[in-house]
Predicted model as a PDB file, atoms N, CA, C, CB and O in Angstrom, pLDDT in the B-factor column:
MODEL        1                                                                  
ATOM      1  N   MET A   1       1.630  32.719 -10.249  1.00 83.00           N  
ATOM      2  CA  MET A   1       2.066  31.971 -11.413  1.00 83.00           C  
ATOM      3  C   MET A   1       3.431  31.326 -11.170  1.00 83.00           C  
ATOM      4  CB  MET A   1       2.120  32.883 -12.635  1.00 83.00           C  
ATOM      5  O   MET A   1       3.702  30.222 -11.644  1.00 83.00           O  
ATOM      6  N   ASN A   2       4.281  32.028 -10.429  1.00 91.00           N  
ATOM      7  CA  ASN A   2       5.596  31.465 -10.139  1.00 91.00           C  
ATOM      8  C   ASN A   2       5.493  30.245  -9.235  1.00 91.00           C  
ATOM      9  CB  ASN A   2       6.489  32.512  -9.494  1.00 91.00           C  
ATOM     10  O   ASN A   2       6.375  29.387  -9.240  1.00 91.00           O  
ATOM     11  N   THR A   3       4.429  30.170  -8.470  1.00 94.00           N  
ATOM     12  CA  THR A   3       4.244  29.040  -7.563  1.00 94.00           C  
ATOM     13  C   THR A   3       4.011  27.746  -8.344  1.00 94.00           C  
ATOM     14  CB  THR A   3       3.067  29.305  -6.613  1.00 94.00           C  
ATOM     15  O   THR A   3       4.419  26.673  -7.901  1.00 94.00           O  
ATOM     16  N   LEU A   4       3.362  27.843  -9.493  1.00 94.00           N  
ATOM     17  CA  LEU A   4       3.107  26.656 -10.304  1.00 94.00           C  
ATOM     18  C   LEU A   4       4.397  26.028 -10.815  1.00 94.00           C  
ATOM     19  CB  LEU A   4       2.210  27.007 -11.474  1.00 94.00           C  
ATOM     20  O   LEU A   4       4.449  24.821 -11.054  1.00 94.00           O  
ATOM     21  N   VAL A   5       5.422  26.829 -10.979  1.00 94.00           N  
ATOM     22  CA  VAL A   5       6.709  26.306 -11.428  1.00 94.00           C  
ATOM     23  C   VAL A   5       7.262  25.322 -10.403  1.00 94.00           C  
ATOM     24  CB  VAL A   5       7.711  27.455 -11.668  1.00 94.00           C  
ATOM     25  O   VAL A   5       7.962  24.379 -10.771  1.00 94.00           O  
ATOM     26  N   TYR A   6       6.961  25.527  -9.139  1.00 96.00           N  
ATOM     27  CA  TYR A   6       7.413  24.630  -8.077  1.00 96.00           C  
ATOM     28  C   TYR A   6       6.410  23.511  -7.796  1.00 96.00           C  
ATOM     29  CB  TYR A   6       7.668  25.420  -6.805  1.00 96.00           C  
ATOM     30  O   TYR A   6       6.803  22.368  -7.563  1.00 96.00           O  
ATOM     31  N   LEU A   7       5.139  23.832  -7.818  1.00 97.00           N  
ATOM     32  CA  LEU A   7       4.120  22.868  -7.422  1.00 97.00           C  
ATOM     33  C   LEU A   7       3.920  21.751  -8.440  1.00 97.00           C  
ATOM     34  CB  LEU A   7       2.819  23.575  -7.198  1.00 97.00           C  
ATOM     35  O   LEU A   7       3.693  20.606  -8.049  1.00 97.00           O  
ATOM     36  N   ILE A   8       3.998  22.050  -9.719  1.00 97.00           N  
ATOM     37  CA  ILE A   8       3.776  21.020 -10.734  1.00 97.00           C  
ATOM     38  C   ILE A   8       4.856  19.941 -10.686  1.00 97.00           C  
ATOM     39  CB  ILE A   8       3.734  21.651 -12.125  1.00 97.00           C  
ATOM     40  O   ILE A   8       4.513  18.758 -10.682  1.00 97.00           O  
ATOM     41  N   PRO A   9       6.149  20.291 -10.650  1.00 97.00           N  
ATOM     42  CA  PRO A   9       7.152  19.220 -10.523  1.00 97.00           C  
ATOM     43  C   PRO A   9       7.043  18.443  -9.213  1.00 97.00           C  
ATOM     44  CB  PRO A   9       8.540  19.806 -10.638  1.00 97.00           C  
ATOM     45  O   PRO A   9       7.261  17.231  -9.200  1.00 97.00           O  
ATOM     46  N   ILE A  10       6.713  19.113  -8.123  1.00 98.00           N  
ATOM     47  CA  ILE A  10       6.548  18.420  -6.845  1.00 98.00           C  
ATOM     48  C   ILE A  10       5.392  17.430  -6.941  1.00 98.00           C  
ATOM     49  CB  ILE A  10       6.303  19.431  -5.696  1.00 98.00           C  
ATOM     50  O   ILE A  10       5.503  16.303  -6.458  1.00 98.00           O  
ATOM     51  N   ALA A  11       4.288  17.839  -7.557  1.00 98.00           N  
ATOM     52  CA  ALA A  11       3.140  16.947  -7.709  1.00 98.00           C  
ATOM     53  C   ALA A  11       3.491  15.757  -8.604  1.00 98.00           C  
ATOM     54  CB  ALA A  11       1.939  17.713  -8.288  1.00 98.00           C  
ATOM     55  O   ALA A  11       3.067  14.636  -8.324  1.00 98.00           O  
ATOM     56  N   LEU A  12       4.245  15.977  -9.660  1.00 98.00           N  
ATOM     57  CA  LEU A  12       4.642  14.884 -10.544  1.00 98.00           C  
ATOM     58  C   LEU A  12       5.579  13.910  -9.835  1.00 98.00           C  
ATOM     59  CB  LEU A  12       5.314  15.436 -11.800  1.00 98.00           C  
ATOM     60  O   LEU A  12       5.460  12.698 -10.012  1.00 98.00           O  
ATOM     61  N   VAL A  13       6.503  14.426  -9.041  1.00 98.00           N  
ATOM     62  CA  VAL A  13       7.420  13.554  -8.304  1.00 98.00           C  
ATOM     63  C   VAL A  13       6.657  12.731  -7.269  1.00 98.00           C  
ATOM     64  CB  VAL A  13       8.527  14.384  -7.618  1.00 98.00           C  
ATOM     65  O   VAL A  13       6.896  11.530  -7.144  1.00 98.00           O  
ATOM     66  N   LEU A  14       5.751  13.352  -6.529  1.00 98.00           N  
ATOM     67  CA  LEU A  14       4.972  12.619  -5.533  1.00 98.00           C  
ATOM     68  C   LEU A  14       4.062  11.577  -6.187  1.00 98.00           C  
ATOM     69  CB  LEU A  14       4.136  13.591  -4.697  1.00 98.00           C  
ATOM     70  O   LEU A  14       3.904  10.476  -5.660  1.00 98.00           O  
ATOM     71  N   GLY A  15       3.475  11.912  -7.314  1.00 98.00           N  
ATOM     72  CA  GLY A  15       2.660  10.941  -8.042  1.00 98.00           C  
ATOM     73  C   GLY A  15       3.494   9.784  -8.539  1.00 98.00           C  
ATOM     74  O   GLY A  15       3.056   8.635  -8.483  1.00 98.00           O  
ATOM     75  N   GLY A  16       4.697  10.069  -9.027  1.00 98.00           N  
ATOM     76  CA  GLY A  16       5.596   9.012  -9.469  1.00 98.00           C  
ATOM     77  C   GLY A  16       6.026   8.112  -8.320  1.00 98.00           C  
ATOM     78  O   GLY A  16       6.120   6.897  -8.489  1.00 98.00           O  
ATOM     79  N   LEU A  17       6.289   8.697  -7.150  1.00 98.00           N  
ATOM     80  CA  LEU A  17       6.639   7.895  -5.975  1.00 98.00           C  
ATOM     81  C   LEU A  17       5.482   6.985  -5.556  1.00 98.00           C  
ATOM     82  CB  LEU A  17       7.036   8.809  -4.808  1.00 98.00           C  
ATOM     83  O   LEU A  17       5.690   5.832  -5.181  1.00 98.00           O  
ATOM     84  N   GLY A  18       4.271   7.518  -5.626  1.00 98.00           N  
ATOM     85  CA  GLY A  18       3.101   6.699  -5.307  1.00 98.00           C  
ATOM     86  C   GLY A  18       2.933   5.550  -6.291  1.00 98.00           C  
ATOM     87  O   GLY A  18       2.590   4.435  -5.901  1.00 98.00           O  
ATOM     88  N   LEU A  19       3.171   5.821  -7.541  1.00 98.00           N  
ATOM     89  CA  LEU A  19       3.071   4.766  -8.559  1.00 98.00           C  
ATOM     90  C   LEU A  19       4.139   3.699  -8.350  1.00 98.00           C  
ATOM     91  CB  LEU A  19       3.198   5.366  -9.969  1.00 98.00           C  
ATOM     92  O   LEU A  19       3.854   2.507  -8.460  1.00 98.00           O  
ATOM     93  N   VAL A  20       5.360   4.117  -8.050  1.00 98.00           N  
ATOM     94  CA  VAL A  20       6.440   3.159  -7.787  1.00 98.00           C  
ATOM     95  C   VAL A  20       6.118   2.314  -6.559  1.00 98.00           C  
ATOM     96  CB  VAL A  20       7.784   3.894  -7.591  1.00 98.00           C  
ATOM     97  O   VAL A  20       6.345   1.104  -6.568  1.00 98.00           O  
ATOM     98  N   ALA A  21       5.592   2.933  -5.503  1.00 97.00           N  
ATOM     99  CA  ALA A  21       5.236   2.184  -4.293  1.00 97.00           C  
ATOM    100  C   ALA A  21       4.125   1.181  -4.584  1.00 97.00           C  
ATOM    101  CB  ALA A  21       4.800   3.144  -3.173  1.00 97.00           C  
ATOM    102  O   ALA A  21       4.163   0.057  -4.083  1.00 97.00           O  
ATOM    103  N   PHE A  22       3.145   1.568  -5.382  1.00 97.00           N  
ATOM    104  CA  PHE A  22       2.062   0.654  -5.740  1.00 97.00           C  
ATOM    105  C   PHE A  22       2.580  -0.519  -6.562  1.00 97.00           C  
ATOM    106  CB  PHE A  22       0.973   1.396  -6.516  1.00 97.00           C  
ATOM    107  O   PHE A  22       2.218  -1.667  -6.305  1.00 97.00           O  
ATOM    108  N   LEU A  23       3.422  -0.237  -7.545  1.00 97.00           N  
ATOM    109  CA  LEU A  23       3.963  -1.308  -8.379  1.00 97.00           C  
ATOM    110  C   LEU A  23       4.846  -2.246  -7.557  1.00 97.00           C  
ATOM    111  CB  LEU A  23       4.762  -0.720  -9.551  1.00 97.00           C  
ATOM    112  O   LEU A  23       4.840  -3.455  -7.789  1.00 97.00           O  
ATOM    113  N   TRP A  24       5.600  -1.709  -6.607  1.00 97.00           N  
ATOM    114  CA  TRP A  24       6.410  -2.551  -5.732  1.00 97.00           C  
ATOM    115  C   TRP A  24       5.514  -3.459  -4.891  1.00 97.00           C  
ATOM    116  CB  TRP A  24       7.305  -1.685  -4.821  1.00 97.00           C  
ATOM    117  O   TRP A  24       5.821  -4.638  -4.715  1.00 97.00           O  
ATOM    118  N   ALA A  25       4.406  -2.922  -4.370  1.00 94.00           N  
ATOM    119  CA  ALA A  25       3.496  -3.726  -3.559  1.00 94.00           C  
ATOM    120  C   ALA A  25       2.862  -4.836  -4.381  1.00 94.00           C  
ATOM    121  CB  ALA A  25       2.412  -2.848  -2.946  1.00 94.00           C  
ATOM    122  O   ALA A  25       2.704  -5.953  -3.890  1.00 94.00           O  
ATOM    123  N   VAL A  26       2.502  -4.550  -5.603  1.00 94.00           N  
ATOM    124  CA  VAL A  26       1.919  -5.583  -6.468  1.00 94.00           C  
ATOM    125  C   VAL A  26       2.963  -6.651  -6.793  1.00 94.00           C  
ATOM    126  CB  VAL A  26       1.367  -4.957  -7.776  1.00 94.00           C  
ATOM    127  O   VAL A  26       2.662  -7.844  -6.754  1.00 94.00           O  
ATOM    128  N   LYS A  27       4.174  -6.233  -7.108  1.00 95.00           N  
ATOM    129  CA  LYS A  27       5.227  -7.182  -7.470  1.00 95.00           C  
ATOM    130  C   LYS A  27       5.647  -8.059  -6.290  1.00 95.00           C  
ATOM    131  CB  LYS A  27       6.437  -6.434  -8.008  1.00 95.00           C  
ATOM    132  O   LYS A  27       6.015  -9.217  -6.484  1.00 95.00           O  
ATOM    133  N   SER A  28       5.594  -7.515  -5.062  1.00 94.00           N  
ATOM    134  CA  SER A  28       6.022  -8.287  -3.897  1.00 94.00           C  
ATOM    135  C   SER A  28       4.907  -9.161  -3.332  1.00 94.00           C  
ATOM    136  CB  SER A  28       6.528  -7.355  -2.822  1.00 94.00           C  
ATOM    137  O   SER A  28       5.119  -9.865  -2.345  1.00 94.00           O  
ATOM    138  N   GLY A  29       3.712  -9.127  -3.948  1.00 89.00           N  
ATOM    139  CA  GLY A  29       2.650 -10.043  -3.553  1.00 89.00           C  
ATOM    140  C   GLY A  29       1.759  -9.545  -2.428  1.00 89.00           C  
ATOM    141  O   GLY A  29       1.129 -10.354  -1.747  1.00 89.00           O  
ATOM    142  N   GLN A  30       1.688  -8.255  -2.217  1.00 86.00           N  
ATOM    143  CA  GLN A  30       0.868  -7.719  -1.139  1.00 86.00           C  
ATOM    144  C   GLN A  30      -0.633  -7.904  -1.392  1.00 86.00           C  
ATOM    145  CB  GLN A  30       1.176  -6.252  -0.947  1.00 86.00           C  
ATOM    146  O   GLN A  30      -1.415  -7.908  -0.441  1.00 86.00           O  
ATOM    147  N   TYR A  31      -1.039  -8.052  -2.632  1.00 84.00           N  
ATOM    148  CA  TYR A  31      -2.458  -8.131  -2.972  1.00 84.00           C  
ATOM    149  C   TYR A  31      -2.886  -9.534  -3.398  1.00 84.00           C  
ATOM    150  CB  TYR A  31      -2.774  -7.149  -4.075  1.00 84.00           C  
ATOM    151  O   TYR A  31      -3.953  -9.687  -3.993  1.00 84.00           O  
ATOM    152  N   GLU A  32      -2.091 -10.555  -3.113  1.00 86.00           N  
ATOM    153  CA  GLU A  32      -2.426 -11.893  -3.584  1.00 86.00           C  
ATOM    154  C   GLU A  32      -3.547 -12.553  -2.793  1.00 86.00           C  
ATOM    155  CB  GLU A  32      -1.213 -12.757  -3.534  1.00 86.00           C  
ATOM    156  O   GLU A  32      -4.398 -13.220  -3.382  1.00 86.00           O  
ATOM    157  N   ASP A  33      -3.570 -12.387  -1.475  1.00 80.00           N  
ATOM    158  CA  ASP A  33      -4.558 -13.065  -0.633  1.00 80.00           C  
ATOM    159  C   ASP A  33      -5.463 -12.027   0.029  1.00 80.00           C  
ATOM    160  CB  ASP A  33      -3.860 -13.948   0.442  1.00 80.00           C  
ATOM    161  O   ASP A  33      -5.279 -11.687   1.198  1.00 80.00           O  
ATOM    162  N   LEU A  34      -6.430 -11.532  -0.719  1.00 77.00           N  
ATOM    163  CA  LEU A  34      -7.296 -10.487  -0.190  1.00 77.00           C  
ATOM    164  C   LEU A  34      -8.330 -11.034   0.790  1.00 77.00           C  
ATOM    165  CB  LEU A  34      -7.996  -9.773  -1.325  1.00 77.00           C  
ATOM    166  O   LEU A  34      -8.772 -10.311   1.683  1.00 77.00           O  
ATOM    167  N   ASP A  35      -8.721 -12.300   0.638  1.00 81.00           N  
ATOM    168  CA  ASP A  35      -9.735 -12.872   1.519  1.00 81.00           C  
ATOM    169  C   ASP A  35      -9.143 -13.455   2.789  1.00 81.00           C  
ATOM    170  CB  ASP A  35     -10.506 -13.936   0.791  1.00 81.00           C  
ATOM    171  O   ASP A  35      -9.867 -13.642   3.767  1.00 81.00           O  
ATOM    172  N   GLY A  36      -7.874 -13.741   2.805  1.00 77.00           N  
ATOM    173  CA  GLY A  36      -7.256 -14.389   3.956  1.00 77.00           C  
ATOM    174  C   GLY A  36      -7.331 -13.553   5.217  1.00 77.00           C  
ATOM    175  O   GLY A  36      -7.603 -14.092   6.290  1.00 77.00           O  
ATOM    176  N   ALA A  37      -7.099 -12.251   5.122  1.00 73.00           N  
ATOM    177  CA  ALA A  37      -7.114 -11.392   6.296  1.00 73.00           C  
ATOM    178  C   ALA A  37      -8.516 -11.332   6.905  1.00 73.00           C  
ATOM    179  CB  ALA A  37      -6.629  -9.983   5.933  1.00 73.00           C  
ATOM    180  O   ALA A  37      -8.661 -11.321   8.127  1.00 73.00           O  
ATOM    181  N   SER A  38      -9.524 -11.293   6.078  1.00 77.00           N  
ATOM    182  CA  SER A  38     -10.884 -11.222   6.623  1.00 77.00           C  
ATOM    183  C   SER A  38     -11.262 -12.518   7.333  1.00 77.00           C  
ATOM    184  CB  SER A  38     -11.893 -10.923   5.506  1.00 77.00           C  
ATOM    185  O   SER A  38     -11.993 -12.484   8.323  1.00 77.00           O  
ATOM    186  N   TRP A  39     -10.779 -13.653   6.847  1.00 78.00           N  
ATOM    187  CA  TRP A  39     -11.064 -14.919   7.524  1.00 78.00           C  
ATOM    188  C   TRP A  39     -10.232 -15.063   8.797  1.00 78.00           C  
ATOM    189  CB  TRP A  39     -10.793 -16.100   6.583  1.00 78.00           C  
ATOM    190  O   TRP A  39     -10.703 -15.659   9.765  1.00 78.00           O  
ATOM    191  N   ARG A  40      -9.015 -14.535   8.820  1.00 75.00           N  
ATOM    192  CA  ARG A  40      -8.194 -14.616  10.027  1.00 75.00           C  
ATOM    193  C   ARG A  40      -8.785 -13.803  11.156  1.00 75.00           C  
ATOM    194  CB  ARG A  40      -6.781 -14.145   9.741  1.00 75.00           C  
ATOM    195  O   ARG A  40      -8.600 -14.156  12.321  1.00 75.00           O  
ATOM    196  N   VAL A  41      -9.488 -12.731  10.856  1.00 75.00           N  
ATOM    197  CA  VAL A  41     -10.131 -11.931  11.889  1.00 75.00           C  
ATOM    198  C   VAL A  41     -11.223 -12.741  12.574  1.00 75.00           C  
ATOM    199  CB  VAL A  41     -10.714 -10.639  11.294  1.00 75.00           C  
ATOM    200  O   VAL A  41     -11.404 -12.632  13.787  1.00 75.00           O  
ATOM    201  N   LEU A  42     -11.948 -13.548  11.817  1.00 78.00           N  
ATOM    202  CA  LEU A  42     -13.046 -14.331  12.365  1.00 78.00           C  
ATOM    203  C   LEU A  42     -12.588 -15.631  13.022  1.00 78.00           C  
ATOM    204  CB  LEU A  42     -14.032 -14.640  11.279  1.00 78.00           C  
ATOM    205  O   LEU A  42     -13.348 -16.246  13.770  1.00 78.00           O  
ATOM    206  N   ASP A  43     -11.360 -16.051  12.751  1.00 74.00           N  
ATOM    207  CA  ASP A  43     -10.838 -17.295  13.301  1.00 74.00           C  
ATOM    208  C   ASP A  43     -10.575 -17.129  14.795  1.00 74.00           C  
ATOM    209  CB  ASP A  43      -9.548 -17.721  12.565  1.00 74.00           C  
ATOM    210  O   ASP A  43      -9.844 -16.227  15.203  1.00 74.00           O  
ATOM    211  N   GLU A  44     -11.173 -18.000  15.610  1.00 70.00           N  
ATOM    212  CA  GLU A  44     -11.000 -17.895  17.049  1.00 70.00           C  
ATOM    213  C   GLU A  44      -9.650 -18.434  17.492  1.00 70.00           C  
ATOM    214  CB  GLU A  44     -12.111 -18.631  17.763  1.00 70.00           C  
ATOM    215  O   GLU A  44      -9.108 -17.973  18.497  1.00 70.00           O  
ATOM    216  N   GLY A  45      -9.104 -19.380  16.782  1.00 66.00           N  
ATOM    217  CA  GLY A  45      -7.815 -19.924  17.133  1.00 66.00           C  
ATOM    218  C   GLY A  45      -7.887 -20.713  18.432  1.00 66.00           C  
ATOM    219  O   GLY A  45      -8.964 -21.159  18.829  1.00 66.00           O  
ATOM    220  N   ASP A  46      -6.758 -20.887  19.089  1.00 65.00           N  
ATOM    221  CA  ASP A  46      -6.736 -21.659  20.331  1.00 65.00           C  
ATOM    222  C   ASP A  46      -6.510 -20.778  21.554  1.00 65.00           C  
ATOM    223  CB  ASP A  46      -5.660 -22.722  20.261  1.00 65.00           C  
ATOM    224  O   ASP A  46      -6.256 -21.312  22.633  1.00 65.00           O  
ATOM    225  N   GLY A  47      -6.585 -19.503  21.440  1.00 62.00           N  
ATOM    226  CA  GLY A  47      -6.495 -18.603  22.582  1.00 62.00           C  
ATOM    227  C   GLY A  47      -5.087 -18.121  22.893  1.00 62.00           C  
ATOM    228  O   GLY A  47      -4.916 -17.237  23.733  1.00 62.00           O  
ATOM    229  N   ARG A  48      -4.084 -18.674  22.242  1.00 66.00           N  
ATOM    230  CA  ARG A  48      -2.722 -18.245  22.482  1.00 66.00           C  
ATOM    231  C   ARG A  48      -2.367 -17.099  21.532  1.00 66.00           C  
ATOM    232  CB  ARG A  48      -1.742 -19.425  22.312  1.00 66.00           C  
ATOM    233  O   ARG A  48      -2.801 -17.091  20.380  1.00 66.00           O  
ATOM    234  N   PRO A  49      -1.592 -16.149  22.004  1.00 65.00           N  
ATOM    235  CA  PRO A  49      -1.158 -15.084  21.093  1.00 65.00           C  
ATOM    236  C   PRO A  49      -0.209 -15.646  20.045  1.00 65.00           C  
ATOM    237  CB  PRO A  49      -0.476 -13.937  21.875  1.00 65.00           C  
ATOM    238  O   PRO A  49       0.630 -16.500  20.332  1.00 65.00           O  
ATOM    239  N   GLN A  50      -0.359 -15.151  18.833  1.00 60.00           N  
ATOM    240  CA  GLN A  50       0.486 -15.633  17.751  1.00 60.00           C  
ATOM    241  C   GLN A  50       1.798 -14.873  17.769  1.00 60.00           C  
ATOM    242  CB  GLN A  50      -0.217 -15.482  16.385  1.00 60.00           C  
ATOM    243  O   GLN A  50       1.850 -13.691  18.109  1.00 60.00           O  
ATOM    244  N   THR A  51       2.853 -15.576  17.397  1.00 60.00           N  
ATOM    245  CA  THR A  51       4.173 -14.928  17.365  1.00 60.00           C  
ATOM    246  C   THR A  51       4.631 -14.714  15.964  1.00 60.00           C  
ATOM    247  CB  THR A  51       5.200 -15.746  18.113  1.00 60.00           C  
ATOM    248  O   THR A  51       5.719 -14.181  15.745  1.00 60.00           O  
TER     249      THR A  51                                                      
ENDMDL                                                                          
END                                                                             
């Protein structure tokens, strides 16, 4: 029972950190172009490595 006193706040803090990271990713535009990456994989390009 004493373990729950430590585990519950740790779980809440980790969940809050995950929520903050998700909201930061949404705000910074990480999810705006979901189809672009899949098309870039199929693009053959001109054979030169991209920089």
